[in-house]
C-alpha positions in Angstrom: 0.0 0.1 0.0 1.6 3.5 -0.9 0.9 6.2 1.6 1.4 10.1 1.1 2.9 12.0 3.8 0.4 13.3 6.2 0.9 16.8 7.5 0.0 17.0 11.4 0.6 19.5 14.5 3.1 17.0 15.8 4.8 16.9 12.8 5.4 20.8 12.9 7.4 19.9 16.4 9.3 17.1 15.0 10.3 19.8 11.8 11.2 22.3 14.0 15.5 23.0 13.4 15.7 22.9 17.3 14.8 19.3 18.0 17.5 18.3 15.0 15.7 15.5 13.7 17.6 12.8 11.7 15.6 11.2 8.6 16.1 7.6 8.5 15.0 4.9 5.8 13.5 1.7 7.4 13.0 -1.6 5.5 10.1 -3.8 5.5 10.2 -5.9 8.7 13.0 -4.5 10.2 12.8 -3.9 14.0 13.4 0.0 14.9 13.7 -0.9 18.8 13.1 -3.6 21.0 11.3 -3.9 23.9 13.4 -3.6 27.3 16.3 -1.6 25.1 17.3 1.8 26.6 14.9 4.4 25.3 16.7 7.4 24.2 15.0 8.4 20.9 11.1 9.6 19.3 10.0 8.8 16.2 8.0 10.6 13.6 6.4 8.8 10.6 6.5 10.4 7.1 5.6 7.7 5.0 5.2 3.6 5.9 3.4 1.8 8.5 4.8 0.7 11.9 3.3 -1.4 14.4 4.0 -1.9 18.4 4.1 -5.4 20.0 4.3 -6.0 23.4 6.5 -9.4 24.1 5.6 -12.0 26.4 8.7 -12.2 29.3 9.3 -15.8 27.3 9.9 -14.1 24.3 7.4 -16.6 22.3 4.4 -14.6 22.0 3.7 -10.7 21.3 0.7 -8.7 21.5 -0.3 -6.4 18.7 -0.9 -3.2 20.5 -0.8 -0.5 17.6 -0.8 0.3 13.7 0.9 3.7 13.1 1.0 5.6 10.1 2.2 9.0 8.3 1.5 11.6 10.8 2.0 9.7 13.9 4.7 9.3 16.6 5.9 6.6 18.9 8.6 6.1 21.4 6.9 8.0 24.4 8.8 5.7 26.8 12.3 8.0 25.8 10.2 11.2 27.4 9.8 9.2 30.9 12.0 8.4 33.8 11.4 4.9 32.8 14.5 4.6 30.9 13.3 1.5 28.7 11.4 1.0 25.8 7.7 -0.9 27.1 7.2 -2.4 23.6 8.8 -3.4 20.5 8.7 -1.5 17.3 8.5 -3.2 13.5 8.3 -1.5 10.1 5.2 -3.2 8.5 6.4 -1.2 5.1 9.3 0.5 4.2 9.1 3.6 6.0 10.8 7.1 6.2 11.0 8.4 9.8 12.2 11.2 11.4 14.4 10.4 14.6 14.8 12.7 17.5 17.2 12.2 20.6 14.4 12.5 23.4 16.8 15.1 25.4 16.6 17.7 22.4 12.8 17.0 22.1 12.4 17.8 25.9 14.6 20.7 25.5 12.4 22.3 22.7 9.2 21.5 24.1 10.0 23.1 27.5 10.8 26.4 26.0 7.9 26.3 23.1 4.5 26.7 24.8 2.6 25.4 21.3 5.2 22.8 21.0 4.2 21.5 25.0 0.4 21.8 24.3 0.5 19.9 21.2 2.6 16.8 23.1 0.3 17.1 26.1 -2.8 16.4 24.2 -1.6 13.9 22.3 0.1 12.1 25.1 -3.4 12.6 27.1 -5.4 10.9 23.9 -2.8 8.2 23.7 -3.2 7.6 27.9 -6.9 7.5 27.4 -6.8 4.8 24.6 -4.7 2.7 26.5 -7.2 2.7 29.7 -10.0 2.3 27.4 -8.1 -0.9 25.9 -6.8 -2.1 29.3 -10.9 -1.9 30.4 -11.7 -3.8 27.4 -9.2 -6.6 28.1 -10.8 -7.1 31.4 -14.6 -6.7 31.2 -15.1 -7.9 27.3 -15.5 -11.1 26.1 -13.5 -12.4 22.8 -16.2 -11.5 20.3 -16.4 -8.0 21.8 -12.8 -7.6 21.8 -12.6 -8.5 18.0 -15.4 -6.4 17.1 -13.6 -3.5 18.8 -10.0 -4.2 17.0 -11.7 -4.4 13.9 -13.4 -1.0 14.0 -10.2 0.4 15.6 -7.7 -0.8 13.6 -10.2 0.6 10.4 -9.0 4.1 11.3 -5.6 2.9 11.1 -2.6 2.7 8.3 -3.4 -1.0 8.0 -7.0 0.1 6.2 -8.0 0.9 2.8 -11.5 1.8 1.8 -13.1 0.0 -1.4 -16.3 2.0 -2.3 -18.3 2.1 0.9 -16.4 -1.0 2.6 -13.3 -1.0 4.7 -10.7 -3.2 3.5 -8.2 -4.4 6.6 -4.9 -5.8 5.8 -4.4 -8.0 9.0 -4.1 -11.9 9.1 -6.0 -14.0 11.6 -2.9 -14.1 13.3 -2.4 -10.7 14.1 -5.7 -10.2 14.9 -5.3 -12.8 17.6 -2.5 -11.0 19.1 -4.5 -7.7 19.1 -7.1 -9.2 20.7 -5.5 -11.5 23.4 -6.9 -14.7 22.2 -6.0 -17.9 19.9 -5.5 -17.5 16.2 -8.6 -20.6 15.7 -10.8 -18.3 18.3 -10.6 -15.8 16.0 -11.0 -17.8 13.0 -14.5 -19.1 13.9 -15.4 -15.6 15.1 -14.6 -14.5 11.9 -16.6 -17.3 10.2 -19.7 -16.8 12.2 -19.5 -12.9 11.3 -19.2 -14.3 7.8 -22.3 -16.4 7.9 -24.1 -12.9 9.3 -22.9 -11.1 6.1 -20.8 -8.9 8.5 -17.4 -9.8 6.8 -15.9 -11.2 3.7 -12.4 -12.7 3.9 -9.6 -12.8 1.6 -5.9 -13.3 1.4 -4.6 -11.5 4.6 -7.4 -9.0 4.8 -10.9 -8.5 6.0 -13.6 -6.5 3.9 -16.7 -5.2 6.0 -19.0 -2.0 6.0 -17.7 -0.4 9.1 -21.2 1.5 10.0 -22.7 -2.0 9.9 -20.0 -3.8 11.7 -20.6 -0.9 14.4 -24.2 -1.4 14.3 -23.7 -5.1 15.2 -20.9 -4.1 18.0 -23.5 -2.2 19.6 -26.4 -4.6 19.6 -24.2 -7.2 20.8 -23.1 -4.7 23.6 -26.9 -4.1 24.6 -27.7 -7.5 24.6 -24.8 -8.7 26.8 -25.4 -5.4 29.5 -29.3 -6.7 29.5 -28.1 -10.5 30.3 -25.6 -9.3 33.0 -28.7 -7.1 34.5 -31.0 -10.0 34.7 -28.5 -11.9 36.5 -27.9 -9.3 39.1 -31.6 -8.8 39.4 
């Protein structure tokens, strides 16, 4: 998938001469940084797609956390006192990035109110999304999490449009990583949705009408809430 460069408010922050951004080209499949490595840089995406994964302690499993594209940035752990990255970043396509030393980035933000405002808003949005995702993992069943992941990723760099439909370029395994379930479970859930004419599947892609899927997800949620209320009463 070819992607055009997207201008964004955070892009203006990264483009400021004071931050000393270094332009880098990353090959498809390359790891940009590993989970647990020393966090020293933040990155801005000009072109391409980057995916963030949380890796299990034994290194055998990984969970897809985010799919990022042009106009977005990552590596915020380098701005904290944590000292290490809490996820692994991998280029899903060839990518053009700006790489900025966190120290210089923070120096610029500390003396530029507009840049500080953009950073705070962006980080607040990220925290809000992370808390919602954590709540979904605790309170939603697998099918509800799958529907939510499909809708969430339909706004990501992994999605394209085909008329009124969204084409989500993910495998069943990648969706399973995002949902936190076995691939077989996700494949079964998708088969059920296909029988309801909510989704069509192809090689490494899912095709669906986002509004129809959203309506179905809302109906499922309402049904679950009704069932929960009946049990409580």
